[in-house]
N, C-alpha and C positions, 0 to 999 in steps of 0.2 A: 243429895249433899250440897250440890252447888246450884240450887234452884233460883238463887238471886242473880245469876249471870244475865239472863235476858233483860231484867229490869235495869241492871247496872249499864249494859251496853246500849240499850235503847232509850234510856232516860236522859242522857245528856248529849249535847252537841259540841263538837270541837272543830276548830278550823284546820284545813290542810296546811301543812308546813313546808311542802316541797321535798327537798332532799332529806333522807333519813338522818336523824341525829342520835348519837349514843345516849341511851338512858342507862344510868349507872346507879345502883343502889348498894351503898356500903353496908347498911344494915341487912339487906337481903342477900348480899354477897353475890350479885349477878350484874351482867350488862347485856344489853340488847339494842339493836339499831331500830329506833322508833320512827316509823314512816310519817306520823302525825304527832301533834302535841298530846302528851299523856297527863292524866291527873292521878295523884296518889290518894288512896283511902284505905281505911282499915274497917273490917266488918267481922263481927263475931259469927261463927258458924256452930250451932249446936250439933253435936254428934253423940253417938253412944259412948265415946271415950271422954266426953266432956266438951267444953266450949273451946274451939280452936279460933285463933286470931288470924284471919286472912288479910294479908297486906296485898293490895291490888294497885296496879298501875294500868289505866285504861284510856283509850281514846277512840273516837269515832268520826268518820266523815259521812257524807251522804250515801256512800256505797259499802263501806265496811266498818267493822268494829274490831279493835285489837285489845288483847288483855294479856298482862303478865301478872301472875298471882303466886304467892308463896305462903306457906304455913308450916309450923313445926308439929310433927306427930309425937305424942307422949311416948316416952321410952317403954312403958308397960305395954302399949299397943304394938309397938314394934317387936317386942319379944314374942307376942302370940300370933303374928301374922307374917306371911311371906310378902316380900316386896311386890311380886306380881299381883297379889290379892289387894293390896293397898291401892296400887295403880288401877286395877280393874274396878274396884269400888267406886273411885272417883269418876272414872270414864262412864261407867253405866249409870251412875247417879246423875251425871250432867246430861247425858243423852235422854234419859228418862224424864228429867225435870223439864226439859224443853219439848217433850213429846216428839223426839226425833227418831230417825231411823239410821242406824250405823250403815255406812257404805263401804268402809274399809278400816282395817286395823293391822298393825304390825308391831312387834317388839323392836325396840331400839335401845341405844346406849348413849350416854354422854360422858366421855372420859371415864368409862367403866361403870358408871351408875346406871341402874336399870331404868328403862323408860317405855312409854308407849306412844305411838303416833296413830291417830285415827281421824276419820272424816265422817260426817253425818249431814243429813238434811233435816230441816225442821220447820214448823210453822208455829211461831210463838208471838202472842200479843198482836196477832193479825199480820205479822211480817213473816214471809217465807225467806229462808236463807240456807246457804251451804256453809258448812264449817269445817275447819281443819284444826287440830289440836295436838299438842305434845305435853306429856306429863313425865316428870322425872322424879325419882327418889334418891336424893343425895344425903347420905347419913340419915338424920331423922327429919329432913326438910323436903317437902314436896313442892316442886316448881310446876306451874301450869301455864302454858301459852295457848292462846286461842285466837283465831281469826274467823270472823263472821262475814260472809260475802252476801250482802242483802239484795243485791240486784243482778248478780251474774257478771259484773264488769270488772271485778278484781282479778287481776292476771294471776295464774298459778305461780309464775316465777316471782311475783312480788310477795305472795304468801310465803313461799319457801325461803325467800331472802330474809324475811323477818324471822321466821322460825329458825333458820340456820344461823343467824347472827347471835343467838342466845349463848351466853357463856357464864359458867359459874367461876367466881373470882376466888382466888386463893387467899386465905386469911393469914 
C-alpha cells in the first residue's frame, strides 16, 4: 500500500536545521516537532477502496529520513473493517513493500484513538536501514509517522522525541 515510501525518502536531500521546529498542518489537523526541514507533497495511492490522497511531509539528512503522512479512509470502508485491521493492513503493506522484517510491534493509543507502533529492518534500493513507525486511526483519518535510520547513528531518544511530539489538533 505504501510502496512509494523508499523512493520518497531516498530521492530528495534536505539540510539539517539544528533544533526541532514545530510543523503544524491546519488542514491535516496535527503538529509535530520536526528535527529537520520538511517538504510537503500529495500523492495518490490506488487501493481496493479507490484512490486515496496521501498528504506527506518528509525530510531527510545523511543519516535519517522522517515522514508524517495522513489520508482519509472512505466511510464505507470504515463500516466494513475493524480499526486494528486498517492499521495492520498499512503496517504489513509498508514492511512488505520495503522487503523488511518486523522486529517489534505493539498496540498503542493517542488520546483514545487506536494505534500501532512497530519497528523493522529492511534493505531497499541498495540502502540498509532500521525503521520505527507509528500509525493512528483518528475518526476516518489515518496518521502515519516513520523514521528511517540509514546508518545506525540516529539516537533512539531522538526517534522517540519525534514520535512522541505528534499531536492531533482539535478542530
